[in-house]
Each structure stands twice: as structure tokens, then as C-alpha cells.
C-alpha positions, 0 to 999 in steps of 0.5 A: 495470544496466538502466534501467526505462522507462515511466510507472510507473518515473518516479514515486516509490513503485514497489513490485514484487510479489514474484513474477510473477502469471500470467506477468506482472510487477506493481508498485504505483505512485503515478504521478499523485501522488494515487492508488494505481495498478497497473502491468503489465510483460511483462519487468520493464523496460517499465512502460507498462500502468498503471491506477488501483487505488484513489482516496482516498475516506476522510477519512484519505486524502483528499489522496493515497494510496500503497503502503507497500512491496511487497504481501505474499502471503497465502492470501487474496490480496495484502495491501497496506499503504497510507499516506493523507494526510488533513486537516492533512497527517496521514499514516496507514496503512491496508490493502487486499486484492487478488485473488491471481490478478488483483491488479487486483481489490480484494477488501477494504480498511479503511475506517478507518486501521490506524494513525494518529498519536495522542497522543505519536505526533503529535510529531516533526520532521515532526508528524502522520506515521506511515509505513512502507516495508513489512512482513513476515508471519511465523507469521500475524502481520503485523509493521509497522515504522513511522516516527513524525514522521520522528524515531523507529521503532515496530513494530505487530504484528497477527494476519493474520486479525484484520486481514482480518476488519476489512476491508470487501469491495469491489465492483470489476471487474478493470481 
């Protein structure tokens, strides 16, 4: 077993891209505890090249944002599911799309949450929380298992095309 080094390896929530992009390993991280960042590594062990990818700016994520598992490769780009913490420590789930060839570029993202705790999903051991550690894409459907209130599990399914169509294009330069 080899030890990971660098700032991205010291924070929680690090999620590797499932394959190298252009010969470089990438990972999502929340190194600073508030923003979703992206880290690069030439060898998968040293993670010192870190840049902020997305800062919380919508009400539903204004406290902090971070990844919900590893990015999912799609023909349109890397689908990243995010958790956002808003007022009253409410955890919601959103999404963004990164460029397939340069994942430091955010192509689009949801302005509103894909999933938020409403009705009975507001209750639980930890109220006002929906959270996921990853999703899968199968036959054009995104399957997202998620926890509710740290007490029970549910599954959301959505057509990839429907999810991508709901995203707003971003104007962001490469990091």
C-alpha cells in the first residue's frame, strides 16, 4: 500500500476520475472545506496541483459544496453530482458537467437542486439531509442511491438527456 501525498489527499471527499484524461490523473476534492476543487497528479500518488472548480453561489449550496462520488463519463462530458449545504444546514444534491477532454472546464450545471429534502425526507436522525456517495449510468439512466436523514436509503432515477437538458451552460475558462 502506498500513501497519497499533497493537499488534495489530506482533505475528505476526494474522488478519482475513473480514467486518466490526456495522460493525467484527476480527482475532485474539497480541500478548503467549502469549494469543490479539482486536483491533478502525474502518477496518482502526489496531489499538489489543486484549483477551485466550483464555488457555492446558489442559495441551496451557499454554505459549502462538494462531490457525491466520482465523476461519470458520458458522451457529453463528465457528469459530477454535488452536495450543497444551504441555510439551516439543509443538504441537497445538484449536478454539473465538465469538459470531457479538459475537466477543469465547467460546461454546465443545475441552478436548482436535483434533489432536496422535502416532506417526509426532511425527517430522520440528521434532519434536512439528502446525501449520496455516487451514482451509476446504465442504458441512458442515471441511478442515484441517496441517504435520507442518516436513517434510510432511497434511489432516484433520471434520464441522462433530461438531466443535461435542465443544466444551464457555464462560461468558465480552463483553470
